C-alpha positions as CSV (number, residue, x, y, z in Angstrom):
1,M,15.6,-20.6,-23.3
2,T,17.9,-18.3,-25.3
3,A,20.4,-16.1,-23.5
4,L,18.8,-13.4,-21.4
5,D,21.5,-10.8,-21.5
6,H,19.3,-7.7,-21.2
7,A,17.5,-6.8,-17.9
8,L,15.4,-4.1,-16.5
9,E,15.1,-3.5,-12.7
10,R,12.5,-1.8,-10.6
11,T,11.9,-1.3,-6.9
12,V,8.8,-0.3,-5.0
13,L,8.2,0.2,-1.3
14,I,5.0,-1.5,-0.2
15,H,3.5,-0.5,3.1
16,A,2.7,-4.1,4.2
17,R,4.5,-7.0,5.8
18,R,6.5,-9.4,3.7
19,E,4.2,-12.3,4.4
20,T,1.2,-10.3,3.2
21,V,3.1,-9.2,0.1
22,F,4.3,-12.7,-0.8
23,R,0.7,-14.1,-0.7
24,Y,0.1,-12.2,-3.9
25,F,2.6,-14.5,-5.6
26,T,1.2,-17.8,-4.2
27,D,-2.6,-17.4,-4.0
28,S,-4.3,-17.3,-7.4
29,E,-7.2,-15.1,-6.3
30,R,-4.7,-12.5,-5.1
31,F,-2.5,-13.0,-8.1
32,A,-5.4,-12.3,-10.4
33,A,-6.2,-9.1,-8.4
34,W,-3.1,-7.4,-9.7
35,W,-2.8,-9.1,-13.1
36,G,-6.4,-9.6,-14.3
37,A,-9.4,-11.9,-13.7
38,G,-8.6,-15.5,-14.7
39,S,-4.9,-15.2,-14.0
40,T,-3.5,-18.2,-11.9
41,I,-0.3,-19.4,-10.3
42,E,0.7,-22.8,-8.9
43,P,3.0,-22.0,-5.9
44,R,5.6,-24.7,-6.4
45,A,8.7,-25.2,-8.5
46,G,7.5,-26.2,-11.9
47,G,4.1,-24.8,-11.3
48,A,2.2,-23.1,-14.1
49,V,1.9,-19.3,-14.4
50,R,-1.1,-18.0,-16.4
51,I,-1.7,-14.3,-16.9
52,R,-4.8,-12.9,-18.5
53,Y,-4.6,-9.2,-18.9
54,P,-7.8,-7.1,-18.8
55,N,-7.5,-6.4,-22.5
56,G,-7.5,-10.2,-23.3
57,V,-3.7,-10.6,-23.9
58,L,-2.5,-14.0,-22.5
59,A,0.9,-14.7,-21.1
60,S,2.3,-17.8,-19.5
61,G,5.4,-19.4,-17.9
62,E,6.4,-21.5,-14.9
63,V,7.7,-21.1,-11.4
64,L,11.4,-21.8,-11.3
65,E,12.1,-21.0,-7.6
66,L,9.9,-20.3,-4.6
67,A,11.4,-19.3,-1.2
68,P,8.7,-17.7,1.0
69,P,8.6,-14.9,1.9
70,D,11.9,-13.8,0.3
71,R,12.0,-14.7,-3.3
72,I,10.2,-16.0,-6.4
73,V,11.5,-16.6,-9.9
74,F,9.3,-17.4,-12.8
75,T,9.4,-17.5,-16.6
76,Y,7.2,-15.3,-18.7
77,G,6.1,-14.8,-22.3
78,Y,3.1,-14.2,-24.5
79,E,1.0,-16.8,-26.2
80,D,0.4,-14.6,-29.2
81,P,3.0,-15.7,-31.8
82,A,3.2,-12.1,-33.0
83,K,4.7,-11.0,-29.7
84,P,8.5,-11.0,-29.5
85,V,8.7,-12.9,-26.3
86,R,7.1,-16.3,-26.3
87,P,6.1,-18.4,-23.2
88,G,9.2,-19.2,-21.2
89,G,11.2,-16.7,-23.2
90,S,12.1,-14.3,-20.3
91,R,12.7,-14.6,-16.6
92,V,11.3,-12.5,-13.7
93,V,13.1,-12.5,-10.3
94,V,11.3,-10.9,-7.4
95,T,13.0,-10.4,-4.0
96,L,11.4,-9.0,-0.9
97,Q,13.3,-7.2,1.9
98,E,12.0,-6.1,5.3
99,R,12.1,-2.3,6.0
100,K,10.7,-0.3,8.9
101,E,8.2,1.2,6.6
102,G,7.1,-2.2,5.1
103,T,8.5,-4.3,2.3
104,L,11.0,-3.3,-0.4
105,L,10.2,-5.2,-3.6
106,H,13.0,-5.6,-6.1
107,L,12.1,-6.9,-9.6
108,R,14.6,-8.0,-12.2
109,H,13.2,-9.0,-15.6
110,E,15.7,-10.7,-17.9
111,L,15.0,-10.6,-21.6
112,P,16.7,-11.8,-24.8
113,D,17.2,-8.4,-26.5
114,A,17.3,-4.7,-25.7
115,A,14.1,-3.9,-27.7
116,S,12.1,-6.4,-25.7
117,R,13.6,-5.0,-22.4
118,D,12.7,-1.4,-23.3
119,Q,9.1,-2.4,-24.3
120,H,8.5,-3.8,-20.8
121,V,9.7,-0.7,-18.8
122,Q,6.4,1.2,-18.8
123,G,4.5,-2.0,-18.4
124,W,6.3,-2.7,-15.1
125,R,5.9,0.9,-13.9
126,Y,2.2,0.4,-14.3
127,Q,2.0,-3.2,-13.0
128,L,4.0,-2.6,-9.9
129,A,1.8,0.5,-9.1
130,V,-1.3,-1.8,-9.4
131,F,0.4,-4.4,-7.2
132,A,1.4,-1.9,-4.5
133,N,-2.1,-0.5,-4.3
134,V,-3.8,-3.9,-4.3
135,V,-1.6,-5.1,-1.4
136,A,-2.1,-1.8,0.5
137,R,-5.9,-2.0,0.1
138,E,-5.9,-5.4,1.9
139,Q,-3.4,-4.3,4.5
140,H,-5.3,-1.1,5.3
141,A,-8.8,-2.3,4.9
142,G,-9.7,-1.0,8.4
143,L,-8.5,2.6,7.6
144,T,-11.9,4.3,7.6
145,P,-12.9,3.2,11.1
146,A,-9.4,4.2,12.3
147,V,-9.8,7.7,10.9
148,D,-13.2,8.1,12.5
149,A,-11.7,7.0,15.8
150,L,-8.9,9.6,15.4
151,F,-11.4,12.4,14.9
152,A,-13.5,11.2,17.8
153,A,-10.4,11.3,20.1
154,W,-10.2,15.1,19.5
155,S,-13.3,15.6,21.6
156,E,-12.8,12.8,24.1
157,K,-12.4,14.5,27.5
158,D,-11.3,11.5,29.5
159,E,-7.5,11.1,29.2
160,G,-7.5,7.4,29.6
161,R,-10.1,6.7,26.9
162,R,-8.3,9.2,24.6
163,R,-5.0,7.4,25.1
164,A,-6.6,4.0,24.6
165,A,-8.3,5.2,21.4
166,L,-5.1,6.6,19.9
167,S,-3.0,3.6,21.0
168,A,-5.4,1.3,19.1
169,I,-5.0,3.1,15.8
170,A,-1.5,4.7,15.8
171,T,2.1,3.7,16.3
172,D,3.8,4.5,19.6
173,D,6.0,7.1,17.9
174,V,3.2,8.6,15.8
175,A,4.0,12.2,14.6
176,F,1.4,14.9,14.2
177,A,1.8,18.3,12.6
178,D,-0.6,21.1,11.7
179,A,-0.6,24.9,11.8
180,F,-1.0,24.9,15.6
181,S,1.2,22.2,16.9
182,C,3.7,19.4,16.2
183,T,4.0,16.4,18.4
184,A,6.0,13.2,18.7
185,G,4.6,10.0,20.2
186,I,1.2,9.0,21.7
187,D,1.8,10.7,25.0
188,D,2.5,14.1,23.3
189,L,-0.5,13.8,21.1
190,V,-2.8,12.9,24.0
191,H,-1.8,16.1,25.8
192,H,-2.1,18.2,22.6
193,L,-5.7,17.1,22.2
194,A,-6.4,18.1,25.7
195,A,-5.0,21.6,25.0
196,A,-7.0,21.8,21.7
197,Q,-10.2,21.1,23.8
198,M,-9.2,24.0,26.1
199,H,-8.6,26.4,23.3
200,M,-11.5,25.3,21.1
201,P,-14.2,24.2,23.7
202,G,-16.9,22.0,22.3
203,V,-15.5,21.7,18.8
204,V,-15.7,18.3,17.2
205,L,-14.1,16.9,14.1
206,E,-16.0,14.8,11.6
207,R,-14.9,13.0,8.4
208,S,-16.2,14.6,5.2
209,G,-16.4,12.1,2.4
210,D,-14.4,8.9,1.8
211,V,-10.8,8.2,2.8
212,R,-8.6,8.0,-0.3
213,Q,-5.5,5.8,0.0
214,C,-2.6,5.2,-2.4
215,Q,0.3,2.9,-1.6
216,G,0.3,3.5,2.1
217,T,-0.5,7.2,2.1
218,A,-4.1,8.4,2.7
219,V,-6.0,11.7,2.4
220,V,-9.2,12.5,4.2
221,D,-11.2,15.8,4.4
222,W,-12.9,16.9,7.6
223,I,-15.1,19.6,9.1
224,A,-14.9,21.2,12.5
225,K,-18.3,21.9,14.2
226,G,-19.0,24.1,17.2
227,P,-21.2,23.1,20.1
228,D,-24.2,24.5,18.2
229,G,-23.5,22.3,15.2
230,A,-22.4,25.2,13.0
231,V,-19.3,24.6,10.8
232,R,-16.3,26.4,12.2
233,G,-13.7,25.2,9.8
234,R,-12.7,22.6,7.2
235,G,-9.5,20.9,6.4
236,T,-7.6,17.9,5.1
237,N,-5.4,15.3,6.8
238,V,-2.6,13.4,5.1
239,L,-1.9,10.1,6.8
240,L,1.2,7.9,6.4
241,L,0.5,4.3,7.3
242,D,2.8,1.7,8.8
243,P,3.1,-1.8,7.5
244,D,0.6,-3.1,10.1
245,G,-2.1,-0.6,9.0
246,R,-1.5,1.9,11.9
247,L,-1.2,5.7,11.6
248,A,2.5,6.6,11.6
249,R,2.3,10.3,10.7
250,I,-0.6,12.8,10.5
251,V,-0.3,16.1,8.8
252,G,-3.3,18.5,9.1
253,F,-4.2,21.3,6.7
254,W,-6.8,23.9,7.7
255,G,-8.6,25.2,4.6
């Protein structure tokens, strides 16, 4: 390998645990989910790395270091001889650090010249966005049932069942804010929903459409119906998810 004196660095916060994130560097099916169908990786020092982009471009290299769940190093280059970086002609170093919000991924791609480095900047912007979303979709696969449970809790009159429902889907310090209240923690939210039932008797919330999620933040529309089934209001909730897939912050917008 020639000298790799030029490097680009990127970081991205992924709302999932390190062990979940690292599997996408050691399991070929997951590896292919963020690179392209047919991509594979052998999770061992000296193991082959094969990347098949959706447009048919092929790249390859080998694993140099593997230290789960903290670090992986592999070489990378294109099989097309017209490309400036050939197989094994660059080095990618990925480190994962735990954060309260999830996993901070730091990527360093070392290349032989400035032109090659600059050509890869936008590619990594895109590829790491794909990566973060693929991991988040797995981590938060149960998000839609959790959102439905949240809306159902608004009309649950029994305090014990309301508390149990919220505790199953939200963090202990979950924050909630909308035009009518701001709360901190499960206990505060439990009592706020009791007050909402008093001021809006018989009103129920229902999800309207699919939950949309991007890198640990979700958006869902809802409708508020009165006891007669008539629509009394509409709105949108923005949800911040913790690395275990629970609701950490809820912001409601009445529309």
